[in-house]
C-alpha positions as CSV (number, residue, x, y, z in Angstrom):
1,M,15.3,14.2,-27.2
2,S,11.8,13.1,-28.1
3,F,12.7,9.5,-27.2
4,I,13.9,10.6,-23.7
5,K,10.8,12.8,-23.2
6,N,8.4,10.0,-24.2
7,N,10.1,7.3,-22.1
8,L,11.5,9.1,-19.0
9,A,8.3,8.4,-17.0
10,N,8.4,4.8,-18.1
11,A,12.0,4.5,-16.9
12,I,11.0,5.9,-13.5
13,T,8.2,3.3,-13.4
14,L,10.7,0.5,-14.1
15,G,12.8,1.9,-11.3
16,N,9.8,1.4,-9.0
17,L,9.6,-2.2,-10.2
18,F,13.3,-2.7,-9.7
19,S,13.1,-1.4,-6.2
20,G,10.1,-3.6,-5.4
21,C,11.9,-6.7,-6.6
22,I,14.9,-5.9,-4.4
23,G,12.6,-5.2,-1.5
24,A,10.8,-8.6,-2.0
25,I,14.1,-10.4,-2.1
26,H,15.4,-8.8,1.1
27,L,12.0,-9.4,2.8
28,I,12.4,-13.2,2.2
29,L,16.0,-12.9,3.5
30,G,14.7,-11.3,6.7
31,D,16.5,-7.9,6.0
32,Y,13.6,-5.7,6.9
33,Q,15.5,-2.5,6.9
34,T,16.5,-2.8,3.3
35,T,12.9,-3.7,2.4
36,A,11.7,-0.6,4.2
37,V,14.1,1.5,2.2
38,C,13.0,-0.1,-1.0
39,I,9.3,0.5,-0.2
40,I,10.1,4.2,0.4
41,L,12.0,4.4,-2.8
42,S,9.1,2.7,-4.7
43,L,6.6,5.2,-3.2
44,I,8.7,8.1,-4.3
45,L,9.2,6.7,-7.9
46,D,5.5,5.8,-8.1
47,F,4.6,9.4,-7.4
48,F,7.1,10.9,-9.8
49,D,6.4,8.7,-12.8
50,G,2.9,10.2,-13.0
51,F,4.1,13.7,-12.2
52,V,6.8,13.5,-14.9
53,A,4.4,12.0,-17.5
54,R,1.9,14.9,-16.9
55,A,4.6,17.6,-16.9
56,L,6.1,16.3,-20.2
57,K,2.7,15.5,-21.6
58,A,3.9,12.0,-22.2
59,N,0.9,10.0,-20.9
60,S,0.4,6.8,-22.8
61,N,-1.4,3.5,-22.5
62,L,2.0,1.8,-22.2
63,G,2.8,3.9,-19.2
64,T,-0.5,3.0,-17.6
65,Q,0.1,-0.7,-18.0
66,L,3.7,-0.4,-16.8
67,D,2.6,1.5,-13.7
68,S,0.1,-1.2,-12.7
69,L,2.6,-4.0,-13.4
70,A,5.3,-2.3,-11.3
71,D,2.8,-1.6,-8.5
72,M,1.8,-5.3,-8.5
73,V,5.3,-6.2,-7.3
74,S,6.1,-3.2,-5.1
75,F,2.7,-2.9,-3.5
76,G,1.1,-6.3,-4.2
77,L,3.8,-9.0,-3.8
78,V,5.6,-7.2,-1.0
79,P,2.6,-7.0,1.4
80,G,1.6,-10.6,0.6
81,L,5.1,-11.8,1.4
82,T,5.0,-9.8,4.6
83,M,1.9,-11.7,5.7
84,Y,3.5,-14.9,4.5
85,A,6.5,-14.2,6.8
86,A,4.3,-13.2,9.7
87,L,2.3,-16.4,9.5
88,E,5.4,-18.7,9.0
89,P,6.0,-19.4,12.7
90,F,2.6,-21.0,13.1
91,G,3.3,-23.8,10.6
92,K,0.1,-25.9,10.0
93,I,-1.5,-25.2,13.3
94,F,-4.6,-23.0,13.4
95,L,-6.9,-22.9,16.4
96,G,-5.0,-25.9,17.8
97,T,-5.8,-28.0,14.8
98,E,-3.3,-29.2,12.3
99,L,-4.2,-28.3,8.7
100,P,-3.1,-30.1,5.5
101,F,-1.2,-27.0,4.5
102,E,0.9,-24.3,6.1
103,I,-1.2,-21.2,6.9
104,K,1.6,-18.8,5.8
105,Y,0.3,-19.3,2.2
106,L,-2.9,-17.5,3.2
107,G,-0.9,-14.3,3.4
108,L,-0.6,-14.3,-0.4
109,F,-4.4,-13.5,-0.6
110,V,-3.3,-9.9,0.0
111,T,-1.3,-10.2,-3.3
112,L,-4.3,-11.7,-5.1
113,F,-6.6,-8.9,-4.0
114,S,-4.0,-6.3,-4.7
115,C,-3.9,-7.5,-8.3
116,L,-7.7,-7.4,-8.4
117,R,-7.7,-3.9,-7.0
118,L,-5.2,-2.6,-9.6
119,A,-7.2,-4.2,-12.5
120,I,-10.4,-2.6,-11.2
121,F,-8.7,0.8,-10.8
122,N,-7.5,0.7,-14.5
123,L,-11.1,0.2,-15.7
124,D,-12.8,2.7,-13.3
125,E,-13.0,6.2,-14.8
126,D,-14.6,7.7,-11.7
127,Q,-11.5,7.7,-9.4
128,K,-10.1,11.0,-10.5
129,Y,-10.2,12.9,-7.2
130,Y,-10.7,10.0,-4.8
131,F,-9.8,6.3,-4.5
132,K,-12.5,3.7,-4.3
133,G,-11.1,1.2,-1.8
134,L,-7.8,1.3,-0.1
135,N,-5.0,2.0,-2.6
136,T,-2.2,-0.6,-2.8
137,P,0.7,1.7,-1.5
138,S,-1.4,2.6,1.6
139,N,-2.1,-1.1,2.1
140,T,1.6,-1.9,1.9
141,I,2.5,0.8,4.4
142,L,-0.1,-0.5,6.8
143,I,0.9,-4.2,6.6
144,F,4.7,-3.8,6.4
145,G,4.6,-0.9,8.9
146,L,3.0,-3.1,11.5
147,Y,5.4,-6.0,10.8
148,Y,8.4,-3.7,10.8
149,A,7.5,-2.1,14.1
150,F,7.0,-5.6,15.6
151,K,10.4,-6.8,14.4
152,Q,12.2,-3.7,15.5
153,N,10.8,-3.2,19.0
154,Q,8.0,-5.7,19.6
155,S,5.3,-3.2,19.0
156,F,1.9,-4.7,18.0
157,E,3.1,-8.0,19.7
158,F,-0.5,-9.0,20.4
159,L,-1.2,-9.0,16.6
160,F,1.8,-11.1,15.5
161,N,1.6,-13.6,18.3
162,N,-1.9,-14.6,17.4
163,E,-2.7,-16.3,14.1
164,I,-6.4,-15.4,14.4
165,F,-5.6,-11.7,14.4
166,L,-3.3,-12.1,11.4
167,I,-6.0,-13.9,9.4
168,I,-8.5,-11.2,10.3
169,L,-5.9,-8.6,9.1
170,I,-5.6,-10.5,5.8
171,I,-9.4,-10.6,5.3
172,L,-9.8,-7.0,6.3
173,C,-7.1,-5.6,4.1
174,S,-8.2,-7.8,1.2
175,W,-11.7,-6.5,1.5
176,L,-10.6,-2.9,1.9
177,L,-8.6,-3.1,-1.4
178,I,-11.8,-3.8,-3.4
179,S,-14.4,-2.1,-1.2
180,P,-16.7,0.6,-2.4
181,I,-15.5,3.0,0.4
182,K,-14.3,6.3,-1.0
183,M,-10.7,7.1,0.2
184,I,-9.0,10.5,0.2
185,A,-6.7,11.2,-2.7
186,M,-4.3,14.1,-2.6
187,K,-5.6,15.5,-5.9
188,F,-7.3,18.9,-5.9
189,K,-10.4,19.8,-7.8
190,S,-10.3,23.2,-6.2
191,M,-8.0,25.1,-3.9
192,K,-10.9,26.4,-1.7
193,L,-10.4,25.4,2.0
194,Q,-14.0,24.2,2.4
195,D,-13.5,21.8,-0.5
196,N,-10.5,20.2,1.1
197,Y,-11.4,19.7,4.7
198,P,-10.8,15.9,4.5
199,K,-7.2,16.5,3.2
200,V,-6.5,19.1,5.8
201,A,-7.8,16.8,8.6
202,L,-5.7,13.9,7.2
203,L,-2.6,16.0,7.0
204,I,-2.8,17.6,10.5
205,G,-3.8,14.3,12.1
206,S,-1.0,12.4,10.4
207,I,1.6,14.9,11.5
208,I,0.4,14.7,15.1
209,I,0.5,10.9,15.1
210,L,4.0,10.8,13.6
211,I,5.3,13.3,16.2
212,I,3.9,11.4,19.1
213,F,4.6,7.8,17.9
214,K,7.4,8.3,15.4
215,T,8.1,5.1,13.4
216,V,5.5,3.1,15.1
217,G,3.0,5.8,14.1
218,I,3.4,5.0,10.3
219,P,0.9,2.2,10.1
220,M,-1.3,4.1,12.6
221,V,-1.4,7.0,10.0
222,I,-3.0,4.5,7.5
223,I,-5.6,3.4,10.0
224,Y,-6.3,7.1,10.7
225,Y,-6.5,7.7,6.9
226,I,-9.1,5.0,6.6
227,L,-11.2,6.3,9.5
228,I,-11.0,9.9,8.2
229,S,-12.0,8.8,4.7
230,I,-15.1,7.0,6.2
231,L,-16.0,10.0,8.2
232,F,-15.9,12.4,5.2
233,Q,-17.6,10.0,2.7
234,K,-20.1,12.5,1.5
235,Q,-17.5,15.2,0.8
236,L,-15.3,12.9,-1.4
237,N,-16.2,13.3,-5.1
């Protein structure tokens, strides 16, 4: 029983990694619906591995390392491959000039900065009740959510038909991952309403966005999350 207790959370983390690998494969194959399901499953497993570890008092350095390694695939490789796929139609052409390489490889900078963000997070002891910079799951939801909406019903067509906008998106997301901006985390230091106004504003606003825009609203929720976090900077600690 002690073996199961000590390793259940790690097994859930490996499930996150397995789901991320499948999602990455199907993304390359152009099966975006399966990738979306895998991302959702990885998000669920990423939440529950920490929850289970705390509930069973089975936190360990091994679990911490496994969590980051799994996230590197599910929320690092997958968004990088998404930008890779988005830039693929443009070939070597950028601003009307033929480059010596295909610009789709620039999409993988999202993966590089996701790796950097995860490493920084592991070493930063201040991020107990907030995130410093955009967390990798949110970044994945933003990037893949935009691309999925584009593929499903041509939403955000202006973005994916313009390589300049896509490069700007890569730069912006890469910077946000390692930025010093405090971001809301759904962790509660106290249950007093006045201490949780940012979380309440995030929750209510997100529900309204999803009701109005449905699936297309998913990446919009992340944009709203970033804006709300910036607005409530002084209250996040």
